[in-house]
N, C-alpha and C positions, 0 to 999 in steps of 0.2 A: 529568514527565520533562524532562531537560535535553537531549533529542535535538535535533540540528541536522542539516540536510541541505543540500547544495550544489545549486544549480540543475542542474548536470551530472548529479548522482546521480539526481535526480528525472526528468530528461529521458531518461536512459539506462535507467531501471528496467524498462520493458516489454521492451526488447530483451534485457536481462540475464536476464529471466525466461524468454524463449523457449527458451534452451538446456536448461531444466529441464522441457520440455513434450513428452515423447516420444509420449504419447497424442494430443495435438493434432496433432503432425506426421503421424500416421497417419490420423487421422479428420477433422481440420479442424472438429471439433464439440465440443471439450472446453474448459472454463474452467480457469484456474489461479489460485492465490494463492501468493505468495511472501513471504518475510521478508527485507527488505533491511537489512543491517547496514552503516551508513555506513563507508566506507573499505574494506569487505571484499566488497561485492556481495551476491548472493542466497545466504543461508545455508541456507534450507530452502524447499521448494516442494511443493505438492500439487495434483493435478488431479482434476476430477470433471465430469460432464456438467452438474451444477447449480452455478451460481456461489456460492450460499450454502453448499453442501456443500464446495466447494473451500476456502472460508474456514474452515469448521468443522474440516476436516481439518488445515489449517495451525495453527490454534489448539491442537488436540490434539497435533500434532507438537512445537510449542513447549513445551508442558507436559511431554511425555515426554522431551524433550531437556534439560529444566531450563534453558531459554533464557529470559532476561528479556525479555518483549515490549516493555518500556519503552525498550529500547536500539535499536529499529529501527522500520521501517515495513512495513505490509502493502502489497503490490503486487498489483493485481487486473487481470485481463484483461477485465473486464466493466464494466457500469454499476454505480453505487453506490446502493443503496436504503437507507432508514432502518434497516432491520433489520441490514444489514451494518455500519453505523456503530455501532449499539447493541452488536453482537457485539464489534467492535473495542474499544469503550469498556470492556465487561465484562472483556475479556481483558487490558486495560492497554496496548493499542497506541496510541501517541500520534500516529500519522500513517497516512493512507491515500493511496496513489498509484494512480490508475486510468486505464486506457486509454480509457474511455468516460465518459459523462455521469453526474453525480450528480442525483438527483431533488431538487426544492426542499425536501422534508422532510428528506432526507439532509443537505443543506447546513445547514439550521437545526439539526439534531441534532448535527452535527459542531461547530458553533459553541458550542452549549450544553455539549457533552462535553469541550471543550478539545482536539479532534482537528484536526490540520492536514490539510486535504483538498486534494489536487492531482488534477485530472482532465483529460480530453482530452489525455493525454500522448502526443504523436505528433510525429514529424519534428523532434525536438529542442526542442519547445515544449510548454507546459502552461499551464493556468489554475489559479490558487489561489482557493479558495472559503472557507476558514476557517483561522484561526490561521497567518498567513503569517510570524509572528515566528520560527518554527523554520527558515525558509529563509534561508540566508546570501546576502546580496545585494551586499555591497561593503565599503568601508572601515569602516563603523560596526560591522561584525560582528567586527572584529579586536580581541582583548583588549589 
C-alpha cells in the first residue's frame, strides 16, 4: 500500500472515532473499530463488547461496502494483540492506530506483516512500533 498518514491524523483518530460510538456512550463498556481514510476521517465504524469482534465487524463492513482496506487504517479503542494484527494483515489493512498498548508479539507480527503500528494514542501523542515510513514527518516527505 502507498498509504501515508500525517501525525495529526494519527493523533486525532481516537477522538474522531468517538462520535461513531453510540453504544459506548450509553454503556461505557463497548469497544470500537473504525476505518480512517486519510484526508476524510472515519469512513466506517463498528462496535462490539469484544475488541476482536469489533474489528471483525469492521472488516466485514469494508467488504460489503467494496471499500479498499489498503487505502486507510484501522483505528481501535483497545490494546492490540497478535490476532488483531493477523486479521488486519489478512484484510489488507496497512496500518493500525490504537488507543492502548500492543503486545510484544503484536509488535513483532506488525513488523513482519508490513503494518504500520501506532499505539498509546492519547492527548495528541502516540508511539510508533512498526513501519514508521508511512507517517509523514517533515520536509523529506514532500515530493
